[in-house]
C-alpha positions as CSV (number, residue, x, y, z in Angstrom):
1,M,0.0,-0.1,-0.1
2,N,1.8,3.1,-1.5
3,L,0.8,6.3,0.0
4,G,4.4,8.1,-0.1
5,R,5.6,9.9,-2.6
6,L,5.2,9.0,-6.8
7,S,8.5,6.8,-7.7
8,P,10.5,8.4,-10.4
9,A,9.1,6.7,-12.9
10,D,5.4,8.0,-12.0
11,Q,6.8,11.7,-11.9
12,L,8.4,11.2,-15.5
13,L,4.9,10.0,-16.6
14,A,2.9,12.8,-14.9
15,A,4.9,15.1,-16.6
16,L,4.0,13.9,-20.1
17,P,1.3,15.7,-21.9
18,L,-0.1,13.3,-24.2
19,I,0.8,9.6,-23.3
20,G,1.1,10.3,-19.3
21,P,-2.6,10.1,-18.2
22,R,-2.9,6.7,-19.9
23,L,0.3,5.1,-18.7
24,L,-0.2,6.4,-15.1
25,L,-3.6,4.6,-15.4
26,S,-2.2,1.6,-16.4
27,R,0.3,1.6,-13.5
28,A,-2.7,2.5,-10.9
29,K,-4.3,-0.8,-11.8
30,H,-3.8,-3.6,-9.3
31,R,-1.3,-6.3,-10.7
32,S,-4.1,-9.4,-10.1
33,L,-7.0,-10.3,-12.1
34,A,-9.5,-8.4,-9.7
35,G,-7.8,-5.4,-11.2
36,H,-7.9,-6.1,-14.9
37,S,-11.5,-6.7,-15.6
38,R,-11.2,-7.5,-19.4
39,M,-8.0,-10.0,-18.8
40,A,-10.3,-11.6,-16.3
41,K,-13.1,-12.1,-18.3
42,R,-10.7,-13.6,-21.5
43,L,-9.3,-16.0,-19.0
44,A,-12.7,-16.8,-17.8
45,R,-13.7,-17.7,-21.0
46,W,-10.7,-19.9,-21.5
47,I,-10.7,-21.9,-18.7
48,P,-12.0,-25.7,-19.2
49,G,-14.5,-27.4,-17.2
50,Y,-13.2,-30.6,-15.7
51,S,-14.1,-32.5,-12.3
52,H,-12.5,-34.5,-9.7
53,Q,-14.0,-38.1,-9.3
54,G,-12.5,-40.9,-7.0
55,D,-8.7,-40.9,-5.9
56,A,-8.3,-37.5,-8.0
57,F,-10.7,-36.0,-5.8
58,F,-8.8,-36.9,-2.5
59,A,-5.4,-36.6,-3.7
60,A,-5.7,-33.3,-5.9
61,D,-2.7,-32.0,-3.9
62,G,-0.4,-35.2,-4.3
63,A,-1.1,-36.4,-0.9
64,A,0.2,-39.9,0.5
65,P,-1.8,-43.1,0.3
66,A,-2.4,-43.0,4.2
67,T,-3.7,-39.3,3.9
68,V,-6.0,-40.3,1.0
69,A,-7.5,-43.1,3.0
70,R,-8.2,-40.6,5.9
71,R,-9.8,-38.3,3.8
72,R,-11.8,-40.6,1.9
73,A,-13.1,-42.0,5.3
74,G,-13.7,-38.9,7.0
75,F,-15.4,-37.7,3.9
76,A,-17.8,-40.9,4.1
77,E,-18.5,-39.9,7.4
78,L,-19.3,-36.4,7.1
79,A,-21.5,-37.3,4.1
80,Q,-23.4,-39.8,5.8
81,Q,-24.0,-37.4,8.9
82,L,-25.0,-34.4,6.9
83,Q,-27.6,-36.6,4.7
84,T,-29.3,-38.0,7.6
85,L,-29.2,-34.6,9.7
86,A,-32.0,-32.7,7.7
87,P,-33.7,-35.2,5.4
88,R,-37.0,-32.8,4.9
89,S,-34.8,-29.7,4.3
90,L,-32.6,-31.4,1.9
91,A,-35.8,-32.9,0.0
92,A,-37.3,-29.4,-0.5
93,T,-33.9,-27.9,-1.8
94,Q,-33.9,-30.8,-4.4
95,E,-37.2,-30.1,-5.6
96,A,-36.9,-26.2,-5.7
97,R,-33.3,-26.4,-7.6
98,S,-34.5,-27.5,-10.8
99,G,-36.9,-24.3,-11.1
100,L,-34.7,-22.0,-9.1
101,P,-31.5,-20.8,-11.2
102,D,-30.0,-19.0,-7.9
103,L,-29.9,-22.6,-6.0
104,Q,-28.5,-24.0,-9.2
105,L,-25.4,-21.3,-9.2
106,T,-24.9,-21.6,-5.4
107,S,-24.4,-25.3,-5.2
108,Q,-22.2,-25.4,-8.4
109,Y,-19.9,-22.3,-6.9
110,R,-20.0,-23.3,-3.4
111,V,-16.5,-24.7,-3.8
112,P,-14.0,-24.5,-6.4
113,Y,-15.5,-26.2,-9.8
114,P,-13.2,-29.3,-10.0
115,F,-14.4,-30.6,-6.8
116,S,-18.0,-29.5,-7.3
117,D,-19.7,-32.9,-8.5
118,M,-18.6,-34.9,-5.8
119,V,-19.5,-32.2,-3.3
120,K,-22.9,-31.8,-4.6
121,A,-23.6,-35.4,-4.8
122,H,-22.4,-36.3,-1.1
123,L,-22.2,-33.3,0.7
124,P,-25.4,-31.3,-0.1
125,V,-26.6,-28.3,1.9
126,P,-30.2,-27.3,2.7
127,S,-31.3,-23.9,1.8
128,F,-34.7,-23.5,3.6
129,W,-35.4,-22.4,6.9
130,A,-38.6,-23.0,9.2
131,R,-38.3,-20.0,11.7
132,A,-35.3,-17.9,13.4
133,Q,-35.4,-17.0,16.9
134,G,-32.6,-15.1,18.9
135,T,-29.4,-16.2,17.5
136,G,-30.6,-19.3,15.8
137,L,-31.8,-20.7,12.7
138,I,-34.1,-23.6,12.7
139,D,-34.5,-25.9,9.6
140,L,-37.4,-27.9,8.3
141,D,-36.3,-30.8,10.2
142,G,-36.3,-28.9,13.7
143,N,-32.3,-28.6,14.0
144,R,-31.0,-25.4,15.6
145,F,-28.1,-23.6,13.9
146,F,-26.2,-20.6,15.2
147,D,-26.5,-18.2,12.5
148,L,-23.1,-16.7,11.0
149,T,-24.7,-15.2,7.9
150,G,-26.4,-12.2,9.2
151,S,-28.7,-12.3,6.4
152,Y,-25.8,-10.6,4.0
153,G,-25.5,-7.6,6.7
154,V,-29.5,-7.1,7.7
155,N,-29.3,-8.7,11.0
156,L,-27.2,-6.3,13.0
157,F,-29.3,-6.4,16.1
158,G,-31.0,-9.9,15.5
159,V,-34.0,-11.4,14.1
160,D,-36.2,-10.6,16.9
161,F,-35.3,-6.8,16.7
162,Y,-36.4,-7.3,13.1
163,R,-39.4,-8.9,13.7
164,Q,-40.5,-6.2,15.8
165,T,-39.6,-3.3,13.4
166,M,-41.4,-5.2,10.8
167,A,-44.6,-5.2,12.6
168,E,-44.3,-2.0,13.8
169,G,-44.0,-0.8,10.0
170,A,-46.9,-2.8,9.2
171,G,-49.0,-1.4,12.0
172,L,-47.9,2.4,10.9
173,G,-48.6,1.6,7.2
174,D,-52.0,-0.4,7.7
175,A,-54.2,2.6,7.4
176,L,-52.5,3.9,3.9
177,G,-52.0,0.3,2.5
178,P,-50.2,-0.1,-1.0
179,V,-50.7,3.3,-1.9
180,L,-47.9,4.4,-3.9
181,G,-46.6,7.9,-5.4
182,G,-47.2,9.8,-2.3
183,Y,-45.8,9.6,1.1
184,H,-46.8,8.3,4.5
185,P,-46.3,11.0,7.2
186,C,-43.7,8.7,8.9
187,V,-41.3,10.0,6.0
188,L,-41.0,13.2,7.6
189,D,-39.5,11.9,10.7
190,N,-37.3,9.4,8.4
191,L,-36.0,12.7,6.8
192,R,-35.1,14.3,9.7
193,R,-33.3,11.4,11.5
194,L,-31.6,10.5,7.9
195,Q,-30.3,13.8,7.9
196,A,-28.9,13.9,11.3
197,I,-27.2,10.4,10.9
198,S,-25.5,11.2,7.5
199,G,-24.8,15.1,8.1
200,Q,-26.2,15.5,4.6
201,D,-28.9,17.7,3.4
202,A,-30.9,15.5,1.1
203,V,-32.6,11.9,0.9
204,S,-33.5,9.7,-1.9
205,F,-35.8,6.3,-1.4
206,H,-35.1,3.3,-3.3
207,M,-35.8,-0.5,-3.2
208,S,-32.3,-2.2,-2.9
209,G,-28.7,-1.1,-2.3
210,T,-27.7,-1.7,-6.0
211,E,-30.6,0.8,-7.3
212,A,-29.4,3.1,-4.5
213,V,-25.7,3.1,-5.9
214,M,-27.0,3.3,-9.7
215,Q,-28.6,6.5,-8.7
216,A,-25.8,8.1,-6.5
217,V,-23.8,7.6,-9.7
218,R,-26.5,8.7,-12.0
219,L,-26.3,12.2,-10.0
220,A,-22.6,12.6,-9.9
221,R,-22.5,12.2,-13.8
222,Y,-25.6,14.3,-14.3
223,H,-24.0,17.1,-12.1
224,T,-20.4,16.9,-13.2
225,G,-21.1,16.2,-17.3
226,R,-18.5,13.1,-17.1
227,R,-19.0,9.6,-17.9
228,K,-16.3,7.8,-15.9
229,L,-16.5,6.2,-12.5
230,V,-13.6,5.2,-10.4
231,R,-14.1,1.5,-8.1
232,F,-11.1,0.1,-6.5
233,C,-10.1,-3.4,-7.1
234,G,-11.9,-6.0,-5.2
235,A,-14.6,-3.8,-4.3
236,Y,-18.6,-4.9,-4.7
237,H,-21.2,-1.9,-5.2
238,G,-23.8,-4.4,-6.6
239,W,-24.7,-6.6,-9.5
240,W,-24.7,-3.9,-12.2
241,D,-22.8,-3.4,-15.3
242,D,-20.9,-0.5,-14.3
243,V,-19.8,-1.5,-11.1
244,Q,-19.5,-5.2,-11.6
245,P,-17.1,-5.3,-15.0
246,G,-15.3,-8.7,-14.4
247,P,-16.4,-12.1,-14.9
248,G,-20.3,-12.4,-14.2
249,N,-21.2,-9.6,-16.3
250,P,-21.7,-10.6,-20.1
251,M,-20.9,-7.0,-20.7
252,P,-17.4,-5.7,-21.5
253,P,-16.2,-3.1,-19.0
254,G,-17.6,0.2,-20.1
255,H,-17.3,3.7,-18.2
256,V,-15.3,2.4,-15.2
257,Y,-11.9,2.7,-13.9
258,T,-10.9,-0.3,-11.5
259,L,-8.0,1.4,-9.6
260,R,-5.7,0.3,-6.7
261,D,-7.1,0.8,-3.4
262,M,-5.0,2.8,-0.6
263,D,-2.4,4.0,-3.5
264,E,-0.9,7.2,-4.4
265,R,-0.9,6.5,-8.1
266,S,-4.7,6.2,-7.9
267,L,-4.8,9.7,-6.6
268,Q,-2.6,10.9,-9.1
269,V,-5.2,9.4,-11.7
270,L,-7.7,11.4,-10.3
271,R,-5.5,14.5,-10.3
272,R,-4.9,14.2,-14.0
273,R,-7.9,12.8,-15.8
274,R,-10.7,15.2,-16.8
275,D,-13.0,12.5,-17.6
276,I,-14.1,11.4,-13.8
277,A,-17.5,11.5,-12.3
278,C,-17.1,10.2,-9.1
279,V,-15.2,7.7,-6.6
280,L,-17.1,4.7,-5.1
281,V,-15.6,3.7,-1.7
282,N,-17.1,0.4,0.1
283,P,-15.7,0.7,3.6
284,I,-15.3,-3.1,4.2
285,Q,-12.5,-3.1,1.8
286,A,-10.4,-2.0,4.9
287,M,-10.9,-5.7,5.6
288,H,-8.9,-6.6,2.5
289,P,-7.6,-4.2,0.1
290,N,-7.4,-5.0,-3.6
291,R,-8.9,-8.2,-2.9
292,N,-12.2,-9.7,-3.9
293,A,-14.8,-10.5,-1.1
294,P,-13.5,-14.1,0.2
295,G,-15.3,-17.1,-0.6
296,D,-14.3,-20.9,-0.7
297,T,-15.3,-20.8,-4.8
298,A,-12.0,-19.1,-5.5
299,L,-10.0,-20.6,-2.8
300,V,-7.6,-23.1,-4.5
301,T,-4.3,-22.6,-2.4
302,G,-4.5,-20.5,0.6
303,R,-6.2,-16.9,1.9
304,H,-4.3,-15.1,4.4
305,H,-4.7,-11.5,4.4
306,S,-4.9,-8.7,7.4
307,A,-7.4,-5.5,7.6
308,V,-5.6,-2.2,7.6
309,S,-5.8,-0.6,10.8
310,R,-8.6,2.3,11.5
311,E,-6.1,5.1,11.4
312,A,-4.6,4.1,8.0
313,Y,-7.8,3.8,6.2
314,A,-9.0,7.1,7.7
315,R,-5.6,8.8,6.3
316,W,-6.2,7.1,2.9
317,L,-9.8,8.5,3.0
318,Q,-8.8,11.9,3.7
319,R,-6.4,12.0,0.8
320,L,-9.1,10.8,-1.4
321,R,-11.6,13.3,0.0
322,E,-8.8,16.3,-0.7
323,V,-8.4,14.9,-4.2
324,C,-12.0,14.7,-5.1
325,T,-12.8,18.2,-3.5
326,E,-9.7,19.3,-5.6
327,R,-11.2,18.1,-8.9
328,G,-14.8,18.4,-8.7
329,I,-15.3,14.7,-8.2
330,A,-18.1,13.1,-6.3
331,L,-17.1,11.0,-3.3
332,I,-19.4,8.5,-2.7
333,F,-19.3,6.1,0.4
334,D,-21.4,2.7,-0.5
335,E,-22.6,1.9,3.1
336,V,-25.2,-0.5,2.2
337,F,-23.1,-3.5,3.5
338,L,-21.4,-2.1,6.1
339,G,-23.6,0.9,7.2
340,F,-24.5,1.1,11.0
341,R,-22.2,-2.0,11.9
342,L,-19.3,0.5,12.6
343,A,-21.3,3.2,14.2
344,P,-24.3,4.8,14.3
345,G,-23.3,7.8,12.2
346,G,-22.0,4.7,9.6
347,A,-18.5,4.7,8.2
348,Q,-18.4,8.7,7.8
349,A,-18.5,8.9,11.5
350,Y,-16.1,5.8,12.2
351,Y,-13.3,7.2,9.9
352,G,-14.1,11.0,10.5
353,V,-14.3,11.7,6.5
354,K,-17.2,13.4,4.9
355,A,-18.5,12.0,1.5
356,D,-20.7,14.0,-1.1
357,L,-23.2,11.2,-1.5
358,V,-24.0,8.2,1.1
359,T,-25.7,5.0,0.1
360,Y,-27.4,2.9,2.6
361,G,-29.3,-0.4,2.6
362,K,-29.7,-3.8,4.4
363,T,-30.3,-3.1,8.0
364,L,-31.8,0.3,7.8
365,G,-35.2,-1.3,6.1
366,G,-35.9,-2.5,9.7
367,G,-36.1,-5.9,8.0
368,F,-37.7,-5.0,4.8
369,P,-36.1,-4.3,1.4
370,V,-34.7,-0.8,0.9
371,G,-31.9,1.3,-0.4
372,V,-31.2,5.2,0.3
373,V,-29.3,7.7,-1.2
374,C,-28.0,10.8,1.3
375,G,-26.2,13.7,0.0
376,A,-25.4,17.5,-0.4
377,S,-28.2,19.5,-2.1
378,R,-25.8,20.5,-4.9
379,W,-25.6,16.8,-5.7
380,M,-28.9,15.6,-4.9
381,Q,-30.7,18.3,-7.2
382,R,-32.6,16.3,-10.2
383,Y,-33.0,19.4,-12.5
384,R,-31.6,22.7,-13.5
385,S,-33.9,25.7,-13.7
386,E,-32.1,27.7,-16.4
387,R,-32.3,24.2,-18.6
388,P,-35.6,23.0,-17.7
389,A,-35.2,20.3,-20.3
390,D,-32.4,18.8,-18.8
391,L,-33.2,16.6,-15.9
392,C,-31.8,13.5,-13.9
393,F,-34.8,11.1,-13.4
394,A,-35.0,7.9,-10.8
395,R,-38.5,7.6,-9.5
396,G,-39.2,3.7,-8.8
397,T,-42.9,2.6,-8.2
398,F,-42.2,1.1,-4.6
399,N,-39.8,3.8,-3.7
400,A,-41.2,4.8,-0.3
401,H,-43.6,1.9,0.4
402,P,-45.6,2.7,3.4
403,H,-44.7,-0.4,5.2
404,V,-41.1,-0.1,4.3
405,M,-41.0,3.1,5.5
406,G,-42.8,2.1,8.8
407,A,-40.1,-0.3,9.6
408,M,-37.5,2.0,8.8
409,N,-39.2,4.7,11.3
410,A,-39.1,2.0,14.1
411,F,-35.6,1.0,13.2
412,L,-34.3,4.9,13.5
413,R,-36.3,5.3,16.6
414,R,-34.7,2.3,18.0
415,L,-31.6,3.4,17.1
416,D,-31.7,6.4,19.4
417,T,-32.8,4.6,22.4
418,P,-30.2,4.1,25.1
419,E,-30.5,0.3,24.9
420,V,-29.3,0.4,21.4
421,Q,-26.8,3.0,21.5
422,A,-25.2,1.4,24.8
423,L,-24.6,-1.5,22.1
424,Y,-22.0,0.5,20.3
425,D,-20.1,1.5,23.3
426,G,-16.6,-0.3,23.1
427,M,-17.8,-2.3,20.3
428,D,-14.4,-2.3,18.5
429,E,-12.9,-3.7,21.9
430,R,-15.4,-5.9,22.4
431,W,-15.4,-8.0,19.4
432,Q,-11.3,-7.4,18.9
433,A,-11.4,-9.0,22.4
434,E,-13.7,-12.2,21.1
435,R,-11.5,-12.6,17.9
436,E,-8.4,-12.6,20.3
437,R,-10.2,-15.5,22.1
438,F,-11.3,-17.4,19.0
439,N,-7.6,-17.2,17.8
440,Q,-6.2,-18.2,20.9
441,A,-8.4,-21.2,20.9
442,L,-7.5,-22.0,17.2
443,T,-3.8,-21.4,18.6
444,E,-4.1,-24.1,21.1
445,A,-5.8,-26.5,18.9
446,G,-2.6,-26.2,16.4
447,V,-5.0,-25.9,13.4
448,P,-4.0,-23.6,10.5
449,V,-6.9,-21.3,10.8
450,R,-6.8,-17.5,12.1
451,L,-9.7,-14.7,12.3
452,D,-9.2,-11.2,11.5
453,G,-12.2,-8.6,11.1
454,L,-13.7,-5.4,11.3
455,S,-16.3,-5.1,14.0
456,T,-18.8,-8.0,13.5
457,V,-17.6,-9.0,10.3
458,W,-14.8,-11.8,10.5
459,T,-12.8,-13.3,7.7
460,V,-11.7,-16.7,8.0
461,N,-7.7,-16.9,7.3
462,F,-5.9,-19.9,6.6
463,L,-2.0,-19.7,7.5
464,S,-0.5,-22.5,5.2
465,P,-1.9,-23.8,1.6
466,S,-4.1,-26.3,0.9
467,R,-6.6,-27.2,-1.9
468,Y,-9.0,-28.5,0.7
469,H,-9.4,-25.3,2.8
470,W,-13.3,-24.9,1.7
471,M,-14.0,-28.4,3.4
472,L,-14.3,-26.4,6.3
473,Q,-17.8,-25.3,5.6
474,F,-19.0,-28.9,5.6
475,Y,-17.3,-29.7,8.9
476,L,-18.8,-26.2,10.5
477,R,-22.3,-27.3,9.3
478,R,-21.9,-30.5,10.8
479,Q,-21.3,-28.5,14.3
480,R,-24.6,-26.6,13.5
481,L,-22.9,-23.4,12.3
482,A,-24.7,-21.7,9.4
483,L,-22.6,-19.8,7.0
484,S,-23.8,-18.1,3.8
485,W,-23.1,-19.8,0.4
486,V,-19.9,-18.6,-0.1
487,G,-18.5,-20.8,2.4
488,S,-15.8,-20.2,5.1
489,G,-14.6,-16.6,4.0
490,R,-17.2,-14.6,5.9
491,L,-18.7,-14.7,9.3
492,V,-21.3,-11.9,10.3
493,F,-22.5,-11.6,14.0
494,G,-25.0,-9.5,15.6
495,L,-24.9,-7.6,18.3
496,Q,-27.4,-9.6,20.0
497,Y,-24.8,-12.6,20.7
498,T,-24.4,-13.1,24.4
499,A,-20.7,-13.9,25.7
500,A,-22.3,-17.6,26.6
501,E,-23.4,-17.8,23.1
502,L,-20.0,-16.7,21.6
503,S,-18.4,-19.4,23.9
504,A,-20.6,-21.9,22.2
505,V,-19.6,-20.8,18.7
506,R,-16.2,-20.8,19.6
507,Q,-16.0,-24.2,21.0
508,A,-18.0,-25.6,17.8
509,F,-15.8,-23.7,15.3
510,V,-12.7,-25.1,16.8
511,Q,-14.0,-28.5,17.1
512,A,-14.7,-28.2,13.4
513,C,-11.1,-27.3,12.5
514,R,-9.8,-30.3,14.9
515,D,-12.2,-32.7,12.8
516,M,-10.9,-31.3,9.5
517,Q,-7.3,-31.8,10.9
518,Q,-7.9,-35.3,11.9
519,D,-9.1,-36.4,8.9
520,G,-6.5,-35.1,6.7
521,W,-7.4,-32.3,4.6
522,W,-4.6,-30.2,6.2
523,D,-1.7,-32.7,5.7
524,A,1.6,-30.9,4.3
525,V,2.8,-31.8,1.2
526,P,6.5,-30.9,-0.1
527,H,6.7,-27.3,-1.3
528,A,3.0,-26.9,-0.9
529,G,2.7,-23.3,-2.5
530,P,4.4,-23.8,-6.2
531,S,3.7,-27.6,-6.2
532,L,-0.2,-26.8,-6.1
533,R,0.0,-24.0,-8.4
534,R,1.7,-26.4,-10.9
535,R,-0.7,-29.2,-10.5
536,I,-3.5,-26.9,-10.5
537,A,-1.9,-25.6,-14.4
538,G,-1.5,-29.2,-15.5
539,E,-4.9,-30.3,-14.7
540,I,-6.1,-26.8,-16.7
541,W,-3.9,-27.8,-19.5
542,D,-4.8,-31.5,-19.6
543,A,-8.5,-30.5,-19.7
544,L,-7.7,-28.1,-22.7
545,R,-5.9,-31.2,-24.7
546,R,-9.1,-33.4,-24.3
């Protein structure tokens, strides 16, 4: 992470009037595939599909026969236990899969694709829940799991909290019902509270976080007259074309520059170019700058990276703020996922940097779908009086739905209560101490797993290379720990977790790691890193030649 002076080579490029900006742009891109969307898409089209079956599944890292035998026995036992644990839940998932492409995708890409066929056949994971209570999810068979998904960030205060805010919201909205186009009276209170939280002048409501980001970018383009947006390598801002330019998007990268996070060269690009309308920042990238969100599907060797300090990321955001102000570029904080998990005032309050536009979602809806944009008046205005035909339109039918606005109002009012505010007191210290307890237990167990994180969002790191780290999600499932479909990469807690519940999760997590190690999945192979990379390259080459 280079936040110092530019190198002599970069200084020379900056001085070149014609080709300098283009070359600086190239040097400001991260060297990984995540930093080069076009290259990543070309490579994705080239990589062939193949499947490990039989011994190849258990010996993909060149393990010794004795290790392969342990893995095979452990796999068979795990498969039998998971298949008999929840027959009704599995039957419902199987029946739904043919008609739900989302289920087809998540089951196919839960693990690295060469292992997917065997996993789908023998380690099925149900996708149905009967009910939720406290920190638990109960499946159709009555099994209770600790919820480590957080509903992708929604459940900051726990499902019981949101069940109440949804009920309050429905009660508030009942008199008006599904009348759309106007506003329920509670919108006035929501407006005042959001202005206070965000420190911004104006607010607009949307139906999802993706929609909110789309509107923020559209407003930035409208007011600057520029087309390009800047996102940072690895950051996620929803699934629409301009902010998700890599594999998974059939369209080629359009009006987007993907630059290095926390790097002086990126600031230099912002200073030199005249076509940039806005810069998007997802504060969760402080956990893993320049890397995609951790997921087991892409885990082919290991995963080990640490979050940057709060102070270091704050300094980067302040530098970014200064350059955007200097160049008339809109600085957009995308707090759809992380908003309210860092502080009641979000990332702006946590890092002490004010954005031009802020997007919220997830937990702010009080349990209902929502997206919100807050911003300064000069950025939020939708028309120009002096040019009446030149306007910036965005008005969805279900924006500001009465029940959604009611649940948001219930959430915002509860956010101001002493009981909820107390949950934020010493929050960083509390969750850091919890991670340290987890890591101490993992160290004592002698397993190659450690946890890092930002507040209530944790990343599972692996200390040594292995082609089988992704197996951990299934051992965690056996211990009644529920994860999202991306696997063991990210754990999302709610503030309602008690010390006793976290202790129970810790014991289950450590036991899953012990079991996985006992079954041989982490047995070392000579020169693991280079050896595994050569093996994967060889497998791809052999598949291409078939």
